[in-house]
C-alpha positions, -999 to 999 in steps of 0.1 A, spaced: -836 -89 -53 -868 -79 -36 -881 -112 -42 -851 -126 -33 -852 -107 0 -889 -116 5 -882 -155 0 -858 -152 24 -878 -132 46 -902 -162 42 -878 -189 51 -863 -168 80 -901 -165 98 -906 -200 91 -874 -214 107 -879 -188 140 -912 -207 153 -895 -241 145 -861 -236 165 -888 -219 195 -903 -253 191 -873 -274 197 -862 -249 223 -897 -257 243 -892 -297 236 -853 -301 247 -863 -282 279 -889 -307 289 -867 -334 281 -867 -364 280 -909 -369 286 -905 -412 277 -884 -436 282 -847 -434 258 -830 -460 241 -792 -464 244 -780 -490 224 -745 -512 225 -730 -527 200 -717 -559 218 -739 -585 246 -747 -583 278 -720 -584 308 -688 -575 288 -670 -534 299 -686 -518 272 -722 -523 287 -713 -525 319 -703 -488 317 -737 -484 297 -756 -496 321 -742 -473 348 -748 -441 332 -783 -451 327 -789 -459 355 -778 -427 361 -792 -409 336 -825 -427 347 -824 -413 384 -815 -378 370 -839 -370 343 -868 -387 358 -874 -412 326 -859 -443 321 -826 -447 300 -830 -481 288 -800 -502 273 -806 -522 242 -779 -544 233 -774 -551 196 -745 -574 186 -730 -575 155 -705 -569 126 -686 -553 155 -707 -532 168 -714 -515 134 -750 -526 134 -760 -505 166 -740 -475 150 -765 -483 119 -797 -483 139 -787 -451 156 -775 -434 129 -811 -441 110 -830 -432 143 -852 -399 144 -829 -371 158 -852 -365 188 -826 -375 218 -846 -407 225 -823 -430 203 -786 -431 218 -757 -451 209 -728 -462 238 -696 -448 212 -667 -464 219 -636 -470 203 -639 -495 182 -667 -468 161 -632 -449 156 -616 -482 149 -643 -498 121 -637 -464 101 -606 -478 90 -616 -515 93 -644 -520 74 -644 -507 35 -679 -505 29 -698 -488 59 -730 -473 53 -726 -447 78 -693 -424 87 -690 -423 120 -673 -389 127 -703 -370 107 -730 -391 108 -730 -397 149 -730 -365 174 -704 -367 205 -726 -360 234 -704 -368 264 -674 -395 271 -676 -417 296 -648 -437 307 -610 -441 295 -596 -472 300 -559 -491 293 -544 -524 291 -511 -534 303 -483 -552 282 -478 -588 304 -463 -614 299 -459 -654 312 -433 -657 337 -414 -681 319 -398 -649 294 -368 -639 309 -378 -601 313 -394 -579 339 -396 -546 320 -402 -527 288 -367 -524 274 -356 -559 283 -389 -572 263 -373 -553 233 -337 -561 235 -350 -599 241 -376 -598 211 -350 -583 186 -324 -606 199 -346 -637 193 -372 -625 160 -405 -643 147 -398 -664 179 -423 -648 204 -464 -653 201 -483 -623 209 -518 -632 216 -546 -610 204 -586 -611 209 -594 -608 175 -583 -587 138 -590 -553 149 -594 -558 185 -579 -535 214 -551 -563 221 -542 -566 188 -540 -531 176 -522 -524 212 -497 -549 200 -491 -536 163 -489 -504 175 -461 -514 200 -446 -530 171 -446 -507 145 -427 -483 169 -401 -506 178 -395 -529 152 -397 -560 169 -410 -592 152 -438 -606 173 -461 -636 157 -499 -618 162 -516 -651 171 -554 -637 170 -581 -657 186 -622 -655 188 -619 -629 217 -593 -623 244 -608 -648 267 -595 -678 246 -561 -656 240 -558 -650 281 -560 -683 290 -534 -697 265 -509 -670 276 -515 -679 314 -509 -715 302 -474 -703 284 -486 -717 250 -479 -675 241 -456 -651 256 -469 -614 258 -504 -596 255 -515 -564 256 -548 -571 274 -574 -546 292 -569 -539 325 -596 -555 339 -598 -590 323 -556 -592 333 -553 -573 370 -563 -607 392 -540 -626 374 -512 -602 377 -522 -604 415 -518 -638 419 -483 -641 396 -495 -661 366 -487 -630 346 -461 -607 347 -467 -567 341 -442 -548 319 -462 -517 310 -497 -497 311 -503 -489 276 -516 -452 285 -494 -420 288 -501 -418 327 -499 -449 351 -530 -461 358 -548 -463 395 -556 -500 394 -520 -505 385 -496 -477 403 -465 -495 401 -466 -505 369 -450 -478 343 -462 -463 311 -449 -481 282 -442 -449 264 -411 -444 288 -395 -470 274 -413 -462 241 -413 -420 237 -450 -416 223 -462 -446 228 -502 -443 242 -532 -466 234 -563 -467 250 -602 -471 248 -628 -451 258 -664 -448 257 -695 -424 258 -726 -412 246 -735 -405 208 -765 -394 193 -776 -393 156 -762 -359 135 -786 -330 142 -795 -338 172 -808 -310 193 -779 -290 208 -801 -282 240 -807 -320 242 -775 -329 238 -765 -300 266 -788 -315 289 -772 -351 287 -737 -336 288 -742 -316 321 -760 -348 339 -733 -375 326 -705 -352 339 -720 -349 371 -719 -386 374 -681 -386 367 -681 -357 392 -696 -382 420 -671 -403 440 -692 -432 441 -694 -430 404 -662 -426 404 -652 -458 423 -675 -479 399 -654 -474 373 -621 -480 387 -631 -512 394 -640 -513 359 -599 -506 355 -608 -474 341 -614 -433 349 -641 -406 342 -638 -393 308 -650 -358 312 -657 -329 290 -677 -308 270 -695 -319 235 -666 -299 217 -644 -314 238 -655 -350 231 -656 -344 195 -624 -333 191 -610 -360 208 -629 -389 187 -620 -371 151 -579 -368 165 -585 -408 175 -602 -418 144 -576 -407 122 -547 -416 144 -556 -452 142 -563 -449 104 -526 -442 102 -516 -475 126 -541 -494 105 -530 -487 70 -493 -490 81 -496 -520 93 -525 -533 67 -550 -550 90 -587 -556 71 -621 -575 87 -626 -604 70 
């Protein structure tokens, strides 16, 4: 017993200085440039969001936060890079809804997103919009459901690829309403949107930022937004949930770090990100992206990620969606 107690005291004595070193390092963080990895090519909404928050953090913390685009495997390549990176706060991941979806879409990932990436801070939430070509004789979600049930298998639903937001939002709608739509997957949302505008397909659940100008010019007719509440960008469009109780689908992004990153470093980053989300000019930039601030503590963000991942696991398994 004395030997065990002596061993415990020796270990405790070794851990205490280590903890003090970590706290001291966190108090001076960052002392060199920080890399923020994005799992998609430059120019998309996720990349734009990452660059906005990176600029803010660079100005607030006095070191460069450099956005590094590492596309591949549906954003899994960037996630794996961060999982394997040192746990020192200098390699971060622009986490997103895609990471949560991928946990169920891919069978052989070499990491567990919920376990291996620690949530730091949410940045934005963005909704989608259910829209139809003007030739479709409906103006509301309820009318669309009735029209689809009267024409089973005759309405084509455009999607931006297997496991994309338009695909998953549409499949959730089909699952909850029982309507029979033909899913047509494209290589990206851009080509899908073009075919919707031309009338080759009839309905799509697109992200707002991509479709809003086409809605404003009358090329597309919005029926409902995918979020539980109305969106600032489309204030006159009701939520789909008003007609389909419980329907709620949105994308999001934020910052994550390798598991076991110092809580002190996470707290510093979370504080500064939330300061950005409280800044009127920063919020206006998010609004331009069709998004809203997603503020909260690391614990709140982490709980959201766990619940979101589980929700979409159930949907993906129920529909039987798998990547090729």
